[in-house]
C-alpha positions in Angstrom: -1.9 -34.3 5.6 -5.6 -33.9 6.0 -5.7 -31.2 8.6 -3.9 -28.6 6.5 -6.6 -28.6 3.4 -9.3 -28.5 6.3 -7.9 -25.4 7.9 -7.6 -24.0 4.5 -11.2 -24.4 3.7 -12.4 -23.2 7.0 -10.4 -20.1 6.6 -11.9 -19.4 3.0 -15.3 -20.2 4.3 -14.8 -17.5 7.0 -13.6 -15.0 4.3 -16.8 -15.5 2.5 -19.0 -15.1 5.3 -17.2 -12.0 6.2 -17.4 -10.9 2.7 -21.3 -11.2 2.9 -21.4 -9.1 6.3 -19.1 -6.3 5.0 -21.1 -6.0 1.6 -24.5 -5.8 3.5 -22.9 -3.3 5.8 -21.4 -1.2 3.1 -24.8 -0.8 1.5 -26.9 -0.3 4.4 -24.9 1.5 7.2 -21.9 3.1 8.4 -21.0 0.5 11.1 -17.9 -0.6 9.4 -14.5 0.7 10.7 -11.1 0.9 9.4 -8.9 -2.2 9.3 -6.3 -0.6 7.1 -4.8 2.8 7.1 -2.5 4.6 4.9 -0.6 7.2 6.6 1.4 10.1 4.8 4.1 10.6 7.6 5.5 13.5 5.4 4.9 14.9 2.0 8.6 15.7 1.6 10.6 13.5 -0.9 14.2 13.2 -1.9 13.6 11.4 -5.2 12.8 12.7 -8.7 10.6 9.9 -10.1 9.4 10.1 -13.6 5.9 8.8 -12.7 5.3 11.0 -9.6 5.9 14.7 -9.1 5.5 14.9 -5.2 9.1 16.1 -5.1 7.9 19.5 -7.0 5.5 20.5 -4.2 6.3 22.6 -1.4 6.3 20.4 1.5 3.8 20.9 4.4 5.4 22.6 7.4 2.9 22.1 10.2 2.9 18.1 10.2 1.4 16.0 12.8 3.7 15.5 15.8 4.3 12.2 17.7 2.1 13.4 20.5 -0.7 14.2 18.2 -0.3 10.9 16.3 -0.7 8.8 19.6 -3.8 10.8 20.5 -5.2 10.2 17.0 -4.3 6.5 16.8 -5.8 5.9 20.4 -9.3 7.0 19.1 -12.0 4.4 19.4 -12.5 4.3 15.6 -8.9 3.0 15.2 -9.1 0.2 17.7 -9.6 -2.4 15.0 -6.7 -1.4 12.9 -4.7 -4.5 11.7 -2.2 -2.8 9.2 -0.7 0.9 9.0 1.3 1.8 6.2 3.6 4.5 6.7 4.4 6.2 3.5 5.2 9.7 2.1 6.9 11.4 0.5 9.8 9.4 2.1 9.1 8.6 5.8 12.7 8.4 7.0 13.2 12.0 6.0 11.6 12.6 9.3 14.1 13.0 12.1 11.7 11.8 14.7 10.2 8.8 12.7 11.2 6.5 15.5 9.0 8.5 17.9 6.3 8.4 15.2 6.5 4.8 15.2 6.6 4.4 18.8 3.5 6.6 19.2 1.5 4.4 16.9 2.7 1.3 18.7 1.8 2.6 22.0 -1.7 3.4 21.0 -2.3 0.2 18.9 0.2 -2.4 20.1 -1.2 -5.4 18.1 -1.1 -3.5 14.8 1.4 -4.4 12.1 3.3 -1.5 10.8 4.7 -1.3 7.1 7.2 1.3 6.3 7.5 2.2 2.7 10.8 3.6 1.3 12.9 4.6 -1.6 16.0 3.3 0.1 17.9 6.5 -0.6 18.5 6.8 3.2 19.4 3.2 3.8 21.2 3.4 7.1 18.5 5.3 8.7 15.9 2.6 7.6 18.1 -0.1 9.0 18.3 1.8 12.2 14.4 2.2 12.3 14.1 -1.4 11.6 16.3 -2.6 14.6 14.7 0.2 16.9 11.0 -1.2 15.9 11.9 -4.7 16.6 14.4 -4.9 19.3 13.2 -1.9 21.3 9.4 -2.0 20.5 8.8 -5.6 19.7 6.8 -4.7 16.5 5.8 -7.0 13.8 7.5 -4.8 11.0 7.4 -4.9 7.2 9.8 -2.8 5.2 8.5 -2.1 1.4 11.5 -1.0 -0.8 10.8 0.6 -4.0 12.8 -1.1 -7.2 11.7 0.0 -10.5 14.4 -1.4 -12.6 17.9 -3.0 -12.4 20.9 -1.0 -11.7 21.0 2.1 -14.1 17.2 1.6 -15.2 16.1 2.1 -11.5 18.3 5.2 -11.3 16.6 6.8 -14.4 13.2 5.9 -13.2 13.7 7.6 -9.7 15.9 10.4 -11.0 18.7 9.7 -8.6 22.2 8.6 -9.8 23.5 5.7 -7.7 20.2 5.1 -6.1 20.2 1.3 -7.1 23.5 0.7 -5.2 21.7 2.2 -2.1 18.8 0.0 -2.6 20.9 -3.0 -3.2 22.8 -2.3 0.1 19.6 -1.8 2.0 18.1 -5.1 0.6 21.1 -7.2 1.4 21.3 -5.9 5.0 17.7 -6.3 5.6 18.0 -10.0 4.5 20.6 -10.4 7.1 18.3 -8.9 9.7 15.4 -11.1 8.5 17.8 -14.1 9.2 18.2 -12.6 12.8 14.6 -11.7 13.5 12.8 -14.4 11.7 8.8 -13.6 11.4 9.2 -10.3 13.2 10.6 -8.7 10.0 9.1 -9.0 6.5 10.7 -7.5 3.3 8.6 -6.3 0.4 9.7 -5.0 -2.9 7.5 -2.6 -5.0 7.6 -2.2 -8.7 5.7 0.6 -10.5 4.5 -0.7 -13.8 4.7 2.0 -16.7 5.9 2.0 -20.3 9.5 2.6 -19.4 9.7 0.3 -16.4 8.0 -3.0 -17.6 11.1 -4.2 -19.6 13.1 -4.4 -16.4 10.4 -6.4 -14.4 11.9 -9.9 -14.9 15.5 -8.8 -14.1 14.0 -7.3 -11.0 12.3 -10.7 -10.2 15.5 -12.7 -10.7 17.5 -10.1 -8.5 15.0 -10.6 -5.6 15.0 -14.2 -5.9 18.9 -14.1 -5.5 18.3 -12.4 -2.3 15.9 -15.1 -1.3 13.1 -12.8 -1.1 9.8 -14.7 -2.0 8.1 -13.5 -5.4 5.0 -13.3 -3.3 6.5 -10.4 -1.6 6.9 -8.5 -5.0 4.1 -6.1 -5.6 3.6 -5.0 -9.1 1.9 -1.5 -8.6 0.3 -0.3 -12.0 1.1 3.4 -12.6 -1.7 5.7 -11.4 -2.8 9.3 -12.0 -3.9 11.6 -9.0 -3.7 14.7 -7.4 -1.6 13.0 -4.7 1.0 12.0 -7.1 0.7 15.6 -8.8 0.9 13.8 -12.2 -2.5 14.2 -13.9 -2.2 13.7 -17.6 1.0 11.7 -17.3 -0.5 8.8 -19.3 2.5 6.2 -18.9 0.5 3.1 -19.9 0.5 3.1 -23.7 2.3 0.0 -24.9 -0.8 -2.3 -24.5 0.3 -5.5 -26.1 3.8 -5.5 -24.5 2.5 -4.8 -21.1 -0.2 -7.4 -21.5 2.6 -10.0 -22.6 4.9 -9.2 -19.6 1.8 -9.5 -17.1 0.8 -12.7 -18.6 4.0 -14.2 -17.6 3.7 -13.1 -14.1 1.8 -14.8 -11.3 -1.9 -14.3 -11.5 -3.2 -11.7 -9.3 -6.5 -9.5 -8.7 -4.7 -6.5 -9.6 -3.0 -7.8 -12.7 -6.1 -9.2 -14.1 -7.8 -5.7 -13.4 -4.9 -4.1 -15.2 -5.2 -6.5 -18.1 -8.9 -5.5 -18.3 -8.0 -1.9 -18.4 -5.4 -2.3 -21.2 -8.2 -4.0 -23.1 -10.8 -1.1 -22.5 -12.9 -3.2 -20.1 -14.5 -1.9 -16.9 -12.6 -1.9 -13.6 -15.4 -0.7 -11.5 -15.6 -2.6 -8.3 -17.4 -2.1 -4.8 -14.6 -0.1 -3.2 -14.3 -0.2 0.5 -12.6 3.5 0.9 -14.3 5.1 3.9 -15.6 1.9 5.0 -12.7 -0.4 6.0 -10.0 1.9 5.1 -8.9 5.5 4.7 -5.9 7.8 4.2 -4.4 10.2 6.7 -2.4 13.1 5.5 0.6 14.6 7.4 -1.5 17.7 8.0 -4.3 15.9 9.7 -6.8 15.7 6.9 -8.7 12.4 6.4 -9.6 11.4 2.6 -11.1 8.4 1.1 -8.4 7.3 -1.3 -5.8 8.6 -3.8 -8.5 9.0 -6.4 -10.2 11.3 -4.0 -7.1 12.9 -2.5 -8.6 16.6 -2.5 -11.9 15.3 -0.9 -11.3 16.1 2.7 -13.8 14.7 5.1 -12.3 16.3 8.1 -9.2 16.9 10.1 -8.1 15.2 13.2 -7.0 18.5 14.8 -10.3 19.9 14.8 -12.5 16.8 15.2 -11.9 13.4 16.5 -11.4 10.3 13.8 -14.9 9.1 15.3 -16.7 12.4 14.9 -15.3 12.6 11.1 -16.2 9.1 10.3 -19.8 9.8 11.2 -19.9 13.1 9.8 -22.3 14.5 7.0 -19.1 15.1 4.9 -18.1 11.5 5.2 -21.5 10.3 4.2 -21.5 12.5 1.1 -18.0 11.1 0.1 -19.1 7.6 0.5 -21.7 8.3 -2.2 -18.7 9.5 -4.5 -16.9 6.3 -3.6 -19.5 4.1 -4.7 -19.9 5.8 -8.0 -16.2 5.7 -8.7 -15.2 4.1 -12.1 -12.5 2.2 -10.3 -8.6 2.2 -10.1 -5.6 0.3 -10.1 -4.1 1.5 -6.9 -2.6 -1.4 -4.9 -4.2 -0.2 -1.6 -7.7 0.3 -2.9 -7.8 -2.9 -4.9 -6.1 -4.8 -2.2 -7.9 -3.8 0.7 -11.3 -3.8 -0.9 -10.5 -7.6 -1.9 -9.7 -8.3 1.7 -12.8 -6.6 2.7 -15.0 -8.5 0.2 -13.6 -11.5 -1.9 -17.2 -11.8 -3.1 -16.9 -8.5 -5.1 -14.0 -10.0 -6.9 -15.5 -13.5 -7.4 -15.1 -13.9 -11.3 -11.5 -12.5 -11.3 -10.8 -14.8 -8.2 -12.1 -17.9 -9.7 -10.2 -17.1 -13.0 -7.0 -16.6 -10.8 -7.5 -20.0 -8.9 -8.0 -21.9 -12.3 -4.8 -20.5 -13.7 -2.8 -21.2 -10.6 -4.1 -24.9 -10.9 -2.9 -24.9 -14.5 0.6 -23.7 -13.9 1.2 -26.0 -10.9 
């Protein structure tokens, strides 16, 4: 009974020490290296989401091959990667997605791999999970998008019958979870917009029935960027109702920031894009984040990741990152928080107090 809180406090103490170190290095040098990487496996998508227009773009043809991916991830810069998020588009559209995963695992056998999916190709996702765990022994997480219950989800994603496929996928993933234990984690992503928030509590009840912990429900606030091809969409208007639904959820850093945004307050924070994380496009471009999707710092087909990381272009983009007014992107906020909890200390203290009150 005594050891548990002691270990917890030691862990928190180490986080604060790491925060100080990372904050100093962020402001004084470029010695920090990525611990997290978001990888656009393909920009081809099979959904027609209301809040994202990636599907309207012409897909990139000459995308990175598994051999190129293994070479890229074997670079010294990426040796410290802890988490690699495979996204898109829809990753399992790639017929060689297994080879992509195996290439990454060969290069970085200790890294945890997360596969984000819309669930439309459910059987292919299940096949990939079995391959990753049974044949590659990878610690694997599947993040499934669910933006409403039943027909509401279909409307949000623009595909009739999609909820049934997601339901099938999640039920089968829970069966695999019972088989694989901690080798497999299941997450559910919910995009918060004016037309999805009324479904949030239904989605919560649904995943609880599946015995998926609510801690694995990721509320992702609607974002605008050239990545989503949705500039000017403006899908967060209903401030009072949105605030009410968020106040009823588990307190989190991103939700507190979202509430600040709804109230017209600043959401600027010391972002660690191009310090402890970055994004890799399917054509080989490295960019800082979704806000700076069009700000290429280099291409891994022309230069090594290490050369790009230390280039003049990267130094220039880091200055833009420091001047950014902030965002509500789950990767940018979450990975910056993990990099430096001190940067979010007031919000963190507020969340801790709220959790104590509700317990």
